[in-house]
VOGU-3710 file (C-alpha; in Angstrom, 3 decimals, decimal comma):
1> xxxxxxxxxx> -12,705/-42,760/-16,843  -10,537/-43,962/-13,981  -7,662/-41,662/-15,011  -9,995/-38,696/-15,449  -11,409/-39,227/-11,960  -7,944/-39,403/-10,391  -6,807/-36,310/-12,317  -9,837/-34,274/-11,201  -9,454/-35,357/-7,549  -5,750/-34,562/-7,378
11> xxxxxxxxxx> -6,115/-31,189/-9,094  -8,950/-30,254/-6,695  -6,815/-31,154/-3,688  -3,952/-29,125/-5,168  -5,988/-25,917/-5,271  -7,352/-26,496/-1,769  -3,834/-26,976/-0,380  -2,496/-23,862/-2,105  -5,435/-21,793/-0,842  -4,953/-22,993/2,733
21> xxxxxxxxxx> -1,231/-22,317/2,550  -1,810/-18,749/1,338  -4,343/-18,032/4,102  -2,170/-19,547/6,801  0,867/-17,404/6,170  1,971/-15,346/9,155  1,890/-11,717/8,054  3,897/-10,612/11,103  6,923/-12,612/10,013  6,953/-11,113/6,502
31> xxxxxxxxxx> 7,313/-7,392/7,068  6,180/-5,097/4,272  8,900/-3,782/2,016  8,949/-0,014/1,532  10,214/2,069/-1,357  9,956/5,800/-1,995  9,564/7,831/-5,169  8,399/11,283/-6,244  5,664/12,207/-8,702  4,000/15,277/-10,152
41> xxxxxxxxxx> 0,502/16,176/-9,010  -0,717/15,589/-12,575  -0,126/11,858/-12,007  -2,780/11,688/-9,282  -6,062/10,167/-10,407  -9,365/11,402/-8,984  -10,186/14,316/-6,735  -9,947/12,745/-3,263  -7,370/10,464/-1,664  -5,794/9,547/1,672
51> xxxxxxxxxx> -2,133/10,289/2,391  0,292/11,203/5,160  2,116/14,486/5,569  5,860/14,027/5,009  7,170/17,557/5,618  6,180/20,658/7,565  3,668/22,453/5,294  3,761/26,140/4,418  1,214/28,641/3,143  1,736/27,607/-0,486
61> xxxxxxxxxx> 2,214/23,844/-0,565  1,781/20,696/1,450  3,937/17,628/0,726  2,314/14,236/1,262  3,136/10,588/0,665  0,537/8,349/-0,980  0,768/4,574/-0,379  0,662/2,139/-3,275  0,731/-1,543/-2,286  1,724/-4,347/-4,627
71> xxxxxxxxxx> 2,706/-8,011/-4,439  6,385/-8,715/-5,176  8,623/-11,759/-5,188  11,520/-11,388/-2,773  13,554/-14,109/-4,509  13,267/-13,197/-8,184  16,868/-14,115/-8,980  16,711/-17,410/-7,129  13,447/-18,317/-8,831  14,934/-17,581/-12,264
81> xxxxxxxxxx> 17,798/-19,950/-11,523  15,384/-22,602/-10,307  13,300/-22,220/-13,462  16,409/-22,729/-15,600  17,331/-25,832/-13,632  13,785/-27,126/-13,931  13,864/-26,582/-17,680  17,107/-28,515/-17,938  15,633/-31,251/-15,789  12,538/-31,381/-17,915
91> xxxxxxxxxx> 14,625/-31,590/-21,072  16,424/-34,579/-19,671  13,130/-36,282/-18,971  11,684/-35,605/-22,390  13,003/-38,873/-23,732  12,387/-41,436/-21,003  12,647/-45,121/-21,583  9,473/-46,702/-22,740  7,529/-48,262/-19,917  4,363/-50,221/-19,795
101> xxxxxxxxxx> 1,393/-48,028/-20,796  -0,794/-49,618/-18,175  -3,404/-47,527/-16,387  -1,550/-48,084/-13,067  1,722/-46,574/-14,344  -0,093/-43,634/-15,920  -1,892/-42,897/-12,663  1,403/-42,953/-10,716  3,067/-40,599/-13,207  0,110/-38,247/-13,002
111> xxxxxxxxxx> 0,315/-38,229/-9,202  4,038/-37,394/-9,324  3,521/-34,549/-11,781  0,727/-32,989/-9,728  2,717/-33,378/-6,496  5,678/-31,592/-8,092  3,422/-28,782/-9,348  1,833/-28,497/-5,908  5,215/-28,191/-4,169  6,334/-25,553/-6,656
121> xxxxxxxxxx> 3,175/-23,481/-6,204  3,440/-23,575/-2,406  7,098/-22,499/-2,626  6,104/-19,580/-4,839  3,444/-18,484/-2,336  5,999/-18,456/0,465  8,250/-16,136/-1,533  5,576/-13,449/-2,031  5,537/-10,234/0,001  3,472/-7,061/0,129
131> xxxxxxxxxx> 5,608/-4,065/-0,838  4,475/-0,514/-0,070  5,671/2,206/-2,404  5,250/5,696/-0,942  4,837/8,232/-3,735  5,669/11,756/-2,563  3,642/14,578/-4,119  3,730/18,337/-3,560  0,210/19,796/-3,541  -0,490/23,529/-3,962
141> xxxxxxxxxx> -2,801/25,179/-1,439  -4,506/28,572/-1,466  -5,991/31,023/0,995  -9,377/29,437/0,320  -8,145/25,915/1,181  -10,033/24,563/4,182  -7,779/23,008/6,822  -9,802/20,818/9,179  -9,357/17,993/11,670  -11,870/15,215/12,275
151> xxxxxxxxxx> -11,486/15,501/16,062  -10,318/18,505/18,104  -6,565/18,795/18,524  -5,334/17,328/21,766  -4,827/19,915/24,509  -3,924/19,703/28,184  -5,497/21,329/31,203  -3,736/23,046/34,107  -3,131/19,715/35,859  -1,457/18,215/32,810
161> xxxxxxxxxx> -4,357/15,969/31,888  -6,052/15,782/28,492  -8,522/18,632/28,249  -12,225/17,882/27,854  -13,926/20,505/25,705  -17,296/21,920/26,655  -20,081/22,149/24,031  -19,452/25,894/23,783  -15,735/25,352/23,186  -16,420/22,722/20,542
171> xxxxxxxxxx> -18,775/25,119/18,809  -16,024/27,735/18,753  -13,509/25,224/17,386  -15,809/24,633/14,406  -14,538/27,969/13,143  -16,033/30,525/10,807  -17,905/27,886/8,796  -19,575/25,496/11,284  -21,427/23,687/8,493  -18,163/22,070/7,368
181> xxxxxxxxxx> -17,185/18,688/8,827  -14,636/18,562/11,627  -12,900/21,454/13,338  -10,889/24,340/11,976  -7,084/24,347/12,402  -4,228/26,418/11,041  -1,785/25,162/8,437  1,152/25,437/10,844  -0,649/23,096/13,256  -0,269/20,201/10,815
191> xxxxxxxxxx> 2,725/17,969/11,505  4,597/15,273/9,532  3,080/11,833/10,020  -0,497/13,091/10,201  -2,906/11,088/8,038  -5,076/13,346/5,905  -7,872/13,173/3,384  -7,096/15,565/0,539  -9,755/16,972/-1,781  -8,486/18,472/-5,043
201> xxxxxxxxxx> -9,875/21,086/-7,393  -9,356/20,251/-11,059  -10,938/23,236/-12,791  -9,387/24,087/-16,187  -6,968/26,974/-16,477  -7,752/30,339/-17,998  -7,802/30,680/-21,783  -5,097/33,335/-21,486  -2,808/30,816/-19,805  -0,303/29,798/-22,461
211> xxxxxxxxxx> 0,453/26,488/-20,760  -3,210/25,563/-20,583  -2,555/23,336/-17,569  -5,318/22,414/-15,156  -5,328/24,492/-12,010  -4,947/21,709/-9,486  -4,849/22,590/-5,801  -6,222/21,335/-2,492  -9,654/22,676/-1,604  -9,771/20,804/1,720
221> xxxxxxxxxx> -7,301/18,946/3,926  -8,936/16,886/6,661  -6,747/15,333/9,385  -8,159/11,897/10,236  -5,392/10,310/12,301  -1,704/9,677/12,868  0,656/7,202/11,226  2,557/5,597/14,102  5,097/4,007/11,731  6,114/7,309/10,131
231> xxxxxxxxxx> 9,664/8,521/10,734  10,825/11,915/9,578  14,202/12,474/7,952  15,617/13,694/11,272  14,536/10,491/13,027  16,198/8,336/10,381  19,610/9,953/10,849  21,873/8,121/13,282  24,145/9,992/15,617  27,758/9,149/15,122
241> xx> 29,452/7,534/18,102  32,333/9,472/19,463
//
């Protein structure tokens, strides 16, 4: 009973320490890793998602990047080496000399084992990072696609200040279909880095269509904000020093 009580107490403290360590990590120090890949529109699940525009759109398509976050280990190779070393170390300890089987020695060994496991778990937590994979997808649009913005586009008055729209002007900005949410904008007014909510149509293709693919296209694109961290391809290129 004494050993069971010690084991339960130490294991409970182990989980509490690991939990506190995970919550106390400074997210600012561990910057998110970013990777980029491309995918076909058929890979998108559902009919609505949030993304950011990655290229200047045209009248036929709009190219967006969809974020996919996952937890990764930044030191996979190092951890594999450590695991091998630990295995070798454990093998060496598989045949220890026989000691007294007193309850005191067993309790000390149990404490050492749990302390080692605790240190290993905390080290693993420190090596974890959030990686963001941006999946780039080209989405077809049609003449019937509604292009909207949640708030009116920023404009400036004659004095150079941000323009304040009157109720009549806001009513006009609602466009030809004022019952729709947001305000009407043109496709060429969308810029890379804009955060959008995309609604897709997934109606089946015509029977005469030999491919039989679903006719997937955007029925509505709603601008909801701006991604301040976005950098276009032109911004990423460095000018060569003369």
